[in-house]
C-alpha positions in Angstrom: -95.9 198.0 196.9 -99.0 196.3 197.0 -99.1 195.1 200.6 -98.1 198.7 201.7 -100.8 200.0 199.7 -103.8 198.1 200.9 -102.2 199.0 204.4 -102.5 202.6 203.6 -106.0 202.0 202.1 -106.9 200.3 205.3 -106.3 203.7 207.5 -107.6 206.1 204.9 -110.8 204.3 205.0 -111.1 204.3 208.9 -110.0 207.8 209.1 -113.6 208.5 206.6 -115.3 206.4 208.7 -114.6 207.8 212.1 -115.7 211.2 210.2 -118.6 209.7 210.0 -119.0 208.0 213.6 -118.5 211.3 215.0 -120.4 213.6 212.9 -123.0 215.5 215.9 -121.2 214.1 218.8 -118.0 215.5 220.4 -117.7 212.3 222.6 -115.2 209.4 222.6 -115.8 206.6 220.2 -117.7 203.6 221.7 -117.0 200.0 220.8 -119.3 199.3 218.3 -119.0 201.7 216.3 -115.2 201.0 216.9 -115.7 197.3 215.7 -117.7 199.2 212.6 -114.6 201.5 211.5 -111.8 199.1 211.6 -114.9 196.6 209.6 -115.0 199.3 206.9 -111.5 199.4 206.3 -110.7 195.6 206.6 -113.6 195.1 204.1 -112.9 197.9 201.5 -109.4 197.0 202.0 -110.1 193.6 201.2 -112.0 194.5 198.4 -109.7 196.3 196.3 -106.6 193.2 197.4 -108.8 190.6 195.3 -110.5 193.2 193.0 -109.0 191.9 189.5 -107.4 195.0 187.9 -105.5 195.4 191.1 -104.5 191.9 191.9 -103.3 191.4 188.5 -101.3 194.2 188.6 -99.9 193.1 192.0 -98.3 190.2 190.3 -97.0 191.8 187.2 -93.7 193.2 186.8 -94.9 196.2 186.3 -94.8 200.0 187.4 -99.1 199.9 188.6 -98.1 198.4 191.4 -95.4 200.8 192.9 -97.8 203.4 191.1 -101.2 202.3 192.7 -98.3 202.2 196.4 -98.2 206.3 195.5 -101.1 207.4 195.4 -102.3 205.7 198.5 -99.7 206.7 200.5 -99.7 210.6 199.3 -104.0 210.7 200.1 -103.4 208.6 203.4 -100.3 211.6 204.1 -102.8 214.5 203.2 -105.6 212.9 205.5 -102.9 213.0 208.4 -102.3 216.8 207.7 -105.5 217.5 208.2 -105.8 215.9 211.4 -102.8 218.0 212.7 -103.6 221.1 210.6 -103.9 223.4 213.6 -100.2 222.7 214.9 -97.3 224.6 214.3 -95.1 222.3 212.2 -98.3 220.2 210.4 -96.6 221.7 207.1 -93.9 219.2 207.2 -96.5 216.4 205.7 -97.3 218.9 202.8 -93.5 218.8 202.5 -93.8 215.4 202.7 -96.3 214.6 200.3 -94.1 216.9 197.8 -91.6 215.0 198.0 -93.5 211.7 197.5 -95.1 213.5 194.3 -91.7 214.3 193.4 -90.3 210.0 193.5 -93.9 209.3 192.0 -93.0 210.8 188.5 -90.3 208.7 188.2 -92.2 205.8 188.7 -95.7 207.1 186.8 -97.5 210.2 186.3 -100.7 208.7 187.7 -100.4 209.8 191.2 -100.3 213.4 189.8 -104.3 213.0 189.4 -104.4 213.0 193.3 -103.6 216.5 193.7 -107.3 217.5 192.9 -108.6 215.6 196.1 -105.8 216.9 198.1 -106.3 220.3 197.2 -109.9 219.8 198.2 -108.9 218.7 201.6 -106.9 221.5 202.2 -109.9 223.5 201.1 -112.5 222.3 203.6 -110.1 222.0 206.1 -108.8 225.9 206.4 -112.2 227.9 204.2 -115.7 227.9 204.8 -116.8 226.1 201.6 -119.1 227.6 198.8 -119.4 226.6 195.4 -117.1 229.4 194.3 -114.6 228.3 196.6 -114.8 225.0 195.6 -114.7 225.9 191.6 -111.9 227.6 192.7 -110.2 225.2 194.7 -110.5 222.7 191.8 -109.1 225.1 188.8 -106.1 225.3 191.3 -105.7 221.9 191.3 -105.8 222.0 187.6 -102.8 224.6 187.6 -101.1 222.7 189.8 -101.0 219.4 187.8 -100.7 221.4 184.1 -97.2 222.9 186.2 -96.0 220.1 187.1 -96.6 217.7 184.3 -95.9 220.4 181.5 -93.9 222.5 183.0 -91.2 221.3 185.8 -91.2 217.7 184.7 -90.2 218.4 181.2 -89.0 222.2 181.9 -85.8 221.3 183.9 -84.9 218.9 181.5 -85.5 220.9 178.9 -84.0 224.0 179.9 -80.7 222.1 180.7 -80.4 220.1 177.7 -80.1 224.1 176.2 -77.6 225.2 178.8 -76.1 222.1 178.1 -75.8 223.0 174.1 -75.1 226.9 174.9 -71.8 225.7 177.4 -70.7 223.1 174.8 -71.2 225.0 171.9 -70.6 228.5 172.1 -68.6 228.5 175.3 -66.1 225.7 174.1 -66.5 223.4 177.6 -66.3 219.7 177.9 -69.5 217.5 177.7 -71.9 218.1 181.5 -70.9 221.6 182.0 -73.6 223.4 181.0 -76.3 221.4 183.3 -74.1 221.1 186.3 -74.2 225.2 185.5 -77.9 224.9 184.8 -78.4 223.0 188.4 -75.8 225.2 190.4 -78.3 228.2 189.6 -81.5 226.7 190.1 -80.1 225.4 193.7 -78.8 229.6 194.0 -82.2 230.6 193.6 -84.3 228.4 196.0 -81.5 229.3 198.6 -82.3 232.4 197.8 -85.9 232.0 198.4 -86.1 230.1 201.8 -83.3 233.2 203.2 -85.5 235.9 201.4 -89.3 234.2 203.1 -87.4 233.6 206.2 -85.9 237.7 206.3 -89.7 238.6 205.5 -91.7 236.0 207.4 -93.8 235.1 204.5 -94.6 231.6 205.6 -96.6 230.5 202.8 -93.9 231.7 200.1 -91.6 229.2 202.4 -93.6 226.7 202.5 -94.1 227.3 198.9 -90.4 227.5 198.0 -89.7 223.6 200.4 -92.2 222.3 198.3 -90.7 222.9 195.5 -87.8 221.7 195.7 -88.9 218.6 197.8 -90.4 218.1 194.3 -87.1 218.0 192.2 -85.2 216.1 195.2 -88.1 213.5 194.6 -87.6 214.1 190.7 -83.8 213.9 190.5 -83.6 210.3 191.0 -84.9 210.1 187.6 -80.9 210.9 187.3 -80.7 207.7 187.8 -81.6 206.3 184.2 -78.4 208.9 182.8 -75.8 207.6 185.4 -76.9 204.1 184.3 -77.1 204.5 180.6 -73.1 205.9 180.9 -72.0 203.1 182.0 -73.7 201.1 178.8 -75.2 198.7 180.5 -76.5 195.4 177.6 -80.3 196.6 177.8 -80.4 200.0 177.7 -83.4 201.3 175.8 -83.3 205.2 174.1 -79.7 205.5 175.9 -80.7 208.6 177.7 -76.8 209.8 178.8 -77.3 213.1 179.0 -79.7 216.3 179.1 -80.9 216.8 175.6 -81.0 212.8 175.5 -82.6 212.6 178.5 -85.4 215.4 177.0 -86.4 212.8 174.4 -86.8 210.2 176.7 -89.1 212.3 178.4 -90.8 213.3 175.8 -91.8 209.9 174.7 -91.0 211.4 170.9 -90.9 207.8 169.6 -94.1 207.1 170.7 -96.0 210.3 169.0 -98.8 212.3 170.3 -102.5 211.9 170.6 -104.6 215.5 169.8 -106.3 215.8 172.9 -108.2 219.6 172.7 -107.9 220.4 169.6 -106.8 218.5 166.2 -107.6 216.2 163.5 -110.3 213.1 162.6 -109.5 210.1 160.7 -110.3 211.5 157.4 -108.8 214.5 157.9 -107.0 216.3 154.9 -102.8 216.7 155.1 -102.6 220.0 153.2 -98.6 219.8 153.7 -95.7 218.4 156.2 -93.2 221.0 158.6 -90.2 220.4 159.6 -90.3 219.2 163.6 -87.9 219.9 166.0 -84.3 219.1 165.8 -82.7 216.5 167.4 -79.7 217.0 169.0 -76.4 214.6 169.6 -73.5 214.4 170.7 -70.3 214.8 168.0 -66.5 214.6 168.5 -65.1 216.8 165.8 -61.0 216.0 165.2 -59.3 219.4 164.5 -56.1 220.4 163.0 -55.2 224.3 164.3 -58.7 226.2 163.3 -59.1 223.3 160.6 -61.9 220.2 161.0 -60.3 217.0 159.6 -62.6 214.9 161.2 -66.5 214.7 162.3 -67.6 211.5 164.6 -71.0 210.4 166.8 -68.3 208.1 168.7 -65.6 209.2 170.9 -64.0 206.3 169.9 -64.0 206.9 166.5 -62.6 209.6 167.2 -59.9 208.6 169.0 -59.0 206.3 167.0 -58.8 208.7 163.7 -56.3 210.4 165.6 -54.1 207.6 166.6 -54.0 206.6 163.0 -53.2 209.9 161.6 -50.2 211.4 163.8 -47.7 211.4 161.0 -49.8 213.1 158.9 -51.2 216.0 160.9 -49.7 218.0 163.8 -51.2 219.1 166.6 -54.7 217.0 166.0 -57.4 217.5 169.3 -60.6 216.1 169.7 -63.5 218.7 170.5 -66.8 217.6 172.5 -70.0 219.4 170.6 -74.0 218.8 170.1 -75.0 218.7 166.0 -78.2 218.2 165.0 -78.5 214.3 164.2 -82.2 214.4 162.9 -83.5 217.6 161.0 -86.4 215.8 161.4 -87.4 217.5 158.1 -90.9 217.2 156.4 -91.4 214.9 160.1 -95.0 216.5 160.8 -98.3 217.2 159.0 -100.5 220.0 158.5 -104.1 219.3 158.4 -106.9 221.2 157.2 -108.4 223.0 159.5 -111.9 222.6 158.3 -111.9 218.9 159.1 -110.6 219.4 162.5 -112.5 219.6 165.8 -112.3 220.6 169.5 -112.0 217.5 171.5 -111.4 214.9 168.8 -111.8 211.1 169.7 -111.4 209.4 166.4 -108.0 210.8 165.1 -106.2 207.4 164.0 -105.7 207.4 160.4 -105.2 203.5 159.9 -107.7 201.7 158.2 -108.7 199.4 160.9 -109.2 201.7 163.4 -110.9 204.0 161.0 -113.6 200.8 160.1 -113.6 200.5 164.4 -114.5 204.4 164.6 -117.2 204.0 162.3 -118.5 200.9 164.3 -119.1 202.2 167.6 -119.8 205.8 166.6 -122.5 204.3 163.6 -120.9 206.4 160.9 -122.2 204.3 157.6 -121.5 207.5 154.7 -117.6 208.1 154.1 -118.7 211.2 151.1 -120.8 214.8 151.0 -121.5 215.8 147.8 -121.2 219.3 147.1 -122.0 220.9 143.9 -122.3 217.8 142.4 -118.7 216.8 143.7 -117.7 213.9 146.2 -115.7 215.2 149.3 -114.4 213.6 152.4 -117.9 213.4 154.9 -116.5 215.2 158.0 -117.9 213.3 161.0 -120.3 215.4 163.2 -119.6 216.4 166.9 -122.3 214.2 167.8 -120.5 211.3 166.3 -117.1 212.2 168.2 -119.1 212.1 171.3 -121.4 208.7 170.7 -117.8 207.4 169.9 -116.5 208.7 173.1 -119.0 207.8 175.2 -120.0 204.3 174.0 -116.4 203.1 173.5 -113.8 205.2 175.6 -116.0 205.8 178.6 -118.5 202.5 178.1 -116.5 199.9 176.8 -112.9 201.1 177.7 -113.6 203.0 181.4 -117.2 201.3 182.4 -116.2 197.4 181.6 -113.3 197.5 183.6 -115.7 199.0 186.5 -117.4 196.1 186.2 -115.0 193.9 186.1 -113.9 194.8 189.2 -117.2 194.9 191.4 -119.6 193.0 189.1 -117.7 189.9 187.3 -115.9 189.3 184.3 -117.2 187.3 181.0 -113.7 185.4 180.5 -110.1 186.4 180.3 -110.4 186.5 176.6 -109.7 190.4 174.9 -112.8 192.5 174.2 -113.5 193.4 170.9 -117.2 194.6 171.2 -118.5 190.9 170.5 -121.3 189.4 173.3 -118.9 186.4 174.2 -115.3 187.7 174.8 -114.4 190.4 177.2 -117.4 191.7 178.1 -118.5 191.7 182.0 -121.1 189.5 184.0 -123.0 189.5 187.0 -123.7 185.6 187.7 -127.7 186.7 187.7 -128.8 184.5 184.5 -131.7 186.9 183.5 -129.4 189.9 183.2 -126.7 188.8 181.8 -129.1 187.0 178.9 -130.8 190.0 178.4 -127.5 191.8 177.7 -125.4 189.1 175.7 -128.0 186.2 175.5 -127.4 182.7 176.7 -124.1 182.1 178.7 -124.3 178.1 179.6 -121.3 176.6 178.0 -120.2 173.0 178.4 -117.9 172.6 181.5 -114.7 171.9 179.1 -115.4 175.4 177.8 -115.2 177.2 180.9 -112.9 179.3 181.9 -110.9 180.6 184.9 -111.5 183.6 184.0 -115.0 183.4 184.6 -115.6 185.0 187.7 -119.0 186.7 189.0 -120.0 188.4 192.0 -123.9 189.2 191.4 -123.4 193.3 191.5 -122.1 192.7 195.6 -119.2 194.9 195.4 -121.4 197.2 194.0 -124.1 197.7 195.2 -122.2 198.0 199.1 -120.4 200.7 197.4 -123.6 202.9 195.9 -124.7 202.4 199.4 -121.3 203.8 200.7 -121.9 206.8 198.4 -124.9 207.7 199.2 -124.4 207.4 202.7 -121.4 209.1 203.0 -123.1 211.9 200.7 -125.9 213.0 203.3 -124.0 212.6 206.1 -120.3 214.1 205.3 -121.0 215.3 201.5 -117.2 217.6 201.9 -115.3 214.1 202.4 -117.9 212.6 199.6 -116.8 214.6 197.5 -113.3 214.5 198.1 -113.4 211.0 197.5 -115.6 211.7 194.1 -113.0 213.8 192.5 -110.0 210.8 193.5 -112.5 208.9 191.4 -113.3 211.0 188.7 -109.5 212.0 188.1 -108.2 208.6 188.1 -111.1 207.3 186.3 -112.4 209.4 183.6 -110.0 211.6 183.6 -107.4 209.1 182.4 -109.6 208.0 179.8 -110.1 211.9 178.4 -106.0 212.1 178.4 -105.3 208.5 176.7 -107.6 209.0 174.0 -107.5 205.6 173.1 -108.8 204.4 169.3 -110.1 201.2 169.1 -108.8 198.6 168.9 -106.4 198.8 171.6 -103.9 196.0 171.3 -104.2 195.0 175.1 -107.0 195.7 177.7 -105.9 198.9 179.4 -107.9 198.4 182.6 -104.2 199.1 184.6 -104.6 202.4 183.6 -107.5 202.9 185.8 -106.7 201.1 188.9 -106.9 204.1 191.0 -110.4 204.5 190.2 -111.1 201.6 191.5 -109.3 202.5 194.4 -111.5 205.3 195.1 -114.3 202.9 195.1 -113.1 200.8 197.2 -113.6 203.8 199.7 -116.9 203.5 199.3 -116.8 199.8 199.4 -115.3 200.2 203.2 -118.0 203.1 204.1 -120.6 200.8 203.0 -120.0 198.6 206.0 -120.9 201.4 208.3 -123.5 202.5 206.4 -124.8 199.1 206.9 -124.2 199.0 210.9 -126.3 202.8 211.2 -129.4 200.8 209.5 -129.1 197.7 211.8 -128.3 199.1 215.0 -131.8 200.3 215.7 -133.1 197.1 215.7 -129.7 195.2 217.8 -127.9 196.0 220.0 -125.2 197.9 219.0 -121.7 195.9 219.4 -124.1 192.8 218.0 -124.9 195.1 215.0 -121.0 196.2 214.3 -120.2 192.4 214.5 -123.0 191.3 212.3 -122.5 194.2 209.6 -118.9 193.9 209.3 -119.4 189.6 209.0 -122.1 190.0 206.8 -120.3 192.6 204.5 -117.0 190.6 204.7 -118.7 187.9 202.4 -118.1 190.7 199.5 -114.5 190.0 199.0 -114.4 186.7 200.3 -116.6 186.4 197.0 -114.2 188.2 195.3 -111.6 186.1 196.4 -113.1 182.6 196.0 -114.0 184.2 191.9 -110.6 185.7 191.1 -107.6 182.9 192.9 -108.1 180.0 189.9 -106.9 182.7 187.4 -105.3 185.3 189.8 -102.9 182.9 191.9 -99.7 182.8 189.8 -98.0 180.0 191.7 -95.9 177.4 189.3 -96.5 179.0 186.1 -93.3 179.9 184.0 -94.8 179.5 181.1 -93.3 182.3 179.5 -89.8 182.1 181.2 -90.2 178.2 179.9 -90.8 179.5 176.6 -87.5 181.9 176.7 -86.0 179.4 177.4 -87.2 177.0 174.4 -86.0 179.9 172.2 -82.2 180.1 173.4 -82.5 176.3 173.4 -83.4 176.4 169.7 -80.0 178.0 169.0 -76.5 177.2 168.9 -73.6 178.8 170.7 -72.9 182.5 169.6 -76.0 182.8 167.6 -77.7 185.9 166.7 -81.8 185.5 167.4 -84.3 188.0 165.6 -86.8 188.9 167.9 -89.8 191.3 167.1 -91.8 193.1 169.5 -92.1 193.5 173.7 -93.6 190.1 174.0 -90.8 188.1 171.8 -87.8 189.9 173.3 -88.6 190.6 177.3 -88.8 187.5 178.7 -85.3 186.4 176.3 -83.5 189.6 178.1 -84.6 188.7 181.6 -83.6 185.3 181.0 -80.1 186.4 180.2 -80.2 189.0 182.6 -81.5 187.6 185.8 -80.6 184.5 185.4 -77.7 184.8 183.5 -79.1 181.5 181.2 -77.4 181.4 177.5 -75.8 185.0 177.8 -73.5 183.6 174.9 -76.6 184.5 172.1 -77.5 188.3 171.3 -80.8 189.3 170.4 -81.8 191.3 167.8 -84.8 193.2 167.9 -86.1 194.3 164.7 -88.9 196.8 166.7 -85.9 198.3 167.8 -83.0 198.0 165.4 -84.5 200.7 163.4 -83.1 203.2 165.8 -79.8 204.5 165.8 -78.8 204.0 169.6 -79.9 200.2 169.6 -77.9 199.6 166.6 -75.2 201.1 169.1 -75.6 198.5 171.4 -75.6 196.0 169.3 -72.1 196.8 167.8 -70.8 196.4 171.6 -70.2 193.0 173.8 -73.3 192.3 176.0 -73.0 189.5 178.6 -71.0 186.5 176.9 -71.9 187.7 173.6 -70.1 188.9 171.1 -70.7 192.5 168.7 -73.2 191.8 166.0 -71.2 192.2 163.0 -72.4 195.8 161.5 -70.3 196.8 159.5 -72.2 200.7 159.5 -70.8 203.3 161.1 -73.0 205.6 163.5 -72.9 208.7 160.3 -74.5 206.2 158.5 -77.3 205.2 160.6 -77.3 208.5 162.7 -81.6 209.3 163.0 -82.4 210.5 160.3 -80.5 209.2 157.9 -81.2 205.5 156.3 -84.4 205.9 158.1 -85.7 203.8 154.6 -85.2 201.9 151.7 -87.0 202.4 148.5 -86.5 199.4 146.5 -87.5 199.9 142.6 -87.7 196.9 140.9 -85.6 198.5 137.7 -83.1 196.1 137.4 -85.0 192.9 137.5 -82.0 190.5 137.9 -81.5 189.9 141.6 -78.5 191.8 142.8 -75.6 190.9 145.2 -76.0 191.6 148.4 -72.4 193.1 149.5 -72.4 195.2 146.2 -75.4 196.8 147.1 -74.1 197.3 150.7 -70.6 199.1 149.2 -72.6 201.3 146.8 -75.3 202.4 149.0 -75.2 201.9 152.7 -71.5 202.2 153.5 -71.4 205.8 151.8 -71.0 208.4 154.9 -71.5 211.4 152.7 -75.4 209.7 151.6 -76.7 211.9 154.0 -80.2 211.3 153.1 -83.2 209.9 154.3 -84.7 207.5 152.1 -81.9 205.2 150.6 -82.8 204.2 147.2 -81.7 201.4 145.3 -83.3 199.4 141.9 -83.9 195.9 142.8 -86.0 194.2 145.7 -84.3 190.8 144.5 -80.9 189.8 146.1 -77.9 187.7 146.5 -75.7 186.3 148.9 -73.3 184.4 148.3 -72.6 180.7 150.3 -69.1 180.0 151.9 -69.7 176.4 151.5 -66.4 175.3 153.2 -67.4 177.1 156.0 -71.2 176.4 156.8 -69.3 172.8 157.1 -67.0 173.6 159.4 -69.0 175.2 161.3 -71.6 172.6 161.2 -74.8 175.3 160.1 -75.1 172.3 157.4 -74.9 168.3 158.5 -72.6 166.6 156.7 -75.9 164.3 154.8 -76.9 167.4 153.6 -74.0 168.8 152.0 -75.0 168.3 148.5 -78.2 170.0 148.8 -75.9 173.5 150.0 -76.8 176.1 147.1 -74.0 178.4 145.8 -76.2 181.7 146.8 -79.2 182.9 148.5 -81.6 184.1 146.5 -85.0 186.5 147.6 -86.7 189.0 146.8 -88.3 191.6 149.5 -91.6 190.1 150.5 -95.2 191.4 149.3 -96.1 192.6 152.6 -93.4 195.4 152.4 -94.8 196.6 149.0 -95.8 200.4 149.0 -97.5 201.1 145.8 -97.2 200.0 142.4 -95.8 203.0 139.0 -96.0 201.4 135.7 -94.3 198.4 135.8 -92.3 198.8 138.9 -93.3 197.2 141.9 -91.9 199.8 144.8 -91.1 198.5 148.2 -90.1 200.5 151.0 -88.9 198.9 154.1 -87.5 200.4 157.6 -83.8 200.9 158.9 -84.5 198.1 160.7 -84.2 195.7 157.9 -80.8 197.8 156.3 -79.1 196.4 159.7 -80.5 193.2 159.1 -78.6 193.4 155.7 -75.7 194.2 157.2 -75.4 191.6 159.8 -75.9 189.0 156.8 -73.8 190.2 154.8 -70.7 190.4 157.4 -72.0 187.9 159.1 -70.3 185.2 156.1 -71.8 182.5 157.5 -69.7 182.5 160.6 -72.6 182.8 163.5 -75.9 180.7 163.4 -78.0 183.0 162.5 -81.9 182.2 163.5 -85.7 184.3 163.6 -88.3 183.5 166.7 -91.1 181.6 165.2 -93.5 184.0 166.0 -92.1 187.0 163.9 -94.0 186.5 160.8 -93.7 186.6 157.4 -92.8 190.2 157.0 -89.8 190.2 159.3 -88.6 187.3 157.3 -87.3 189.7 155.2 -88.6 187.2 152.1 -85.6 184.7 153.4 -87.9 181.9 154.8 -87.6 179.1 152.4 -84.1 179.2 153.2 -85.5 178.5 157.1 -84.8 175.3 158.9 -86.9 174.0 162.0 -84.5 173.1 164.9 -86.8 174.1 167.9 -88.9 177.4 168.4 -87.3 179.2 166.4 -86.0 179.2 162.6 -81.9 178.9 161.6 -80.9 180.7 158.3 -79.3 177.5 156.2 -77.5 177.4 152.6 -80.9 175.0 151.7 -83.5 175.8 149.7 -86.8 174.1 151.1 -89.0 172.3 148.7 -92.4 171.8 148.8 -92.8 168.6 150.0 -90.5 169.2 153.1 -92.4 172.8 153.3 -95.8 171.0 153.3 -97.6 174.2 153.3 -95.6 175.3 156.5 -92.4 177.6 156.7 -88.9 176.1 156.2 -87.3 172.5 156.5 -87.4 170.7 159.2 -83.8 169.0 160.6 -85.8 166.3 162.9 -82.3 165.1 164.7 -81.6 168.5 166.2 -85.3 169.1 166.4 -85.7 166.1 168.5 -82.5 166.6 170.9 -84.0 170.3 171.7 -87.5 169.2 172.3 -87.2 166.3 174.6 -83.9 166.8 175.7 
């Protein structure tokens, strides 16, 4: 994908350079202009090839390389349309573009931001440019983006889910009949549109109908998610196995949303809560004639009920329906409108984010005084814009832009300081004026320090000036591509400070647009020096001289972007798995812990007997479903709760009151509180924050959880309390802890495992994820094993758990 991106960039730059060469002349291209044109394409394409962000994306297993490919391809296609637009069947390029846009939606929505530039290409080709016409063209492009992004993409799935629910619940049809009928209706309407437009000779309508059809055809490849999910693969995030579930997946409901046009500040008072849109799920009802005798979220559970009760009931039937799985009661906040604003930029309510907002917006007061009363101070709109320009545009876009075309200080993530993550040029007096002394000892220098001495930026600015001067329409087209893929993304993402990682990859298409101007800078240099040299020599000299720009970028970036023989992530994942005994359960926490392990199992088939349990996902019902199924060679995780007990909206939180000071048996707590299917509440409450888990001594000795030399240290039961990191607040003498469904599921596993399978926690999860059990941990590699031996302070020496030296040595060395 990255290679083809470069190829299409090369072709597109040569098209623009050719337009510059043919201004005020209809003659054929001279050899010198041809050399300069191809030189422009080569330099611009290579500059993007070796740019920091694109090179990183090109060697990363992510969506951004393919997204860049679609951006390059559709923009090249609209330029090809322009060259044949007067031919009868030129609209076939428009149809191709719509199909590619539909395909790209399944990769990343970033491709839609090329629409304004493409609309301007069509406008400048077909109409005499006026200011009003340009404005209308841009507004039309926004309408097209809005229709696709907020209408077509979610709408197709949204209304298919409505049809599906109506057909199943009201017309009593089997699952998926409503979805099939819905898409047959759409196909019928499109067919009618084709026939009508052909019959009435309405060419524009026919092109629109074809374009809409091919967007839908391209977008339909997204159904691979539904097809894949229905075969229950081991990795199936969100489990989008029908139209209803796919809608939740597409809406990214698990991520929440950021206010864009109008919304709250970080300190806007919350007036109340309101119900959100309920989430529907499949349900299987067992009926005895007209009476419901059972209701299950899994078809197998319903079938098992029928088999077990055939003698008790006559004429048992199973019928599928959609029911509200998560009512989402009080799921959304209602904010005080007096503290809301247009274009909200400072919205995140986490204290660490609030501190960063205040720093970047230079906010020094938290309260105002009205009639002698202290009230929260609403940030001014000027402070709001200050954060937008200084952080979101300056630091999170401008800094990335400079990384790619001026230089990068180091590979460390930046948090606004002068020593990490900034941009530098390599020109000492400029860098020191901004950041202070940048000289570091040789042993402290890193491969991530890359300097280009402003050369790519200067060449690009020459190209900007030259194209706007000579060919304003096409320069304006590239400008809009640059704006929409840069500034517009910054506005849309509405990033808080500070992000978990650098986000430069989101702006890769903007740097792609600037590479056009770097390429056109070569032709500009040719135009400047051809007056003083033979034209062929001028073309060769300008191309050769400007090739130094991508050459410097390559030389500077190669050492830290070359991924040859970089296997650290793979080897750490392998070491995690090698730390575990056969058939182990391994708790992880987050993407960086989990994805490399999934890779090792899914791609390399390594240690597929181990079950990975991601605590970041265990708070979802669909992931618990998957843990209860076989995965590779890994046995199902021992979870007793049925879907009716952990469905989204039920038992989402465990609220633990320290009313009973004596530790309580975990089995009894689960029996009384968790395993009661009638207890359909969002918050499950218990009266203790301390638990016990009995130890099956014969079992732990037999399966070698404890070595023979340590059998005398086996405790009768584990005793622990929920760690303070989960404390919500203190009510008088009672400490109240709040933990998520993930830990309820973990408790279920601990109870039902009965020490039969080894249980491990990866060493990077942190004390809160250990749920207070860390004093029973044993270090055997890069994972902690849960053992019924309490480590003493001498063994721990300020660290976590005890060390099994024999096993550890074997795992690490062998």
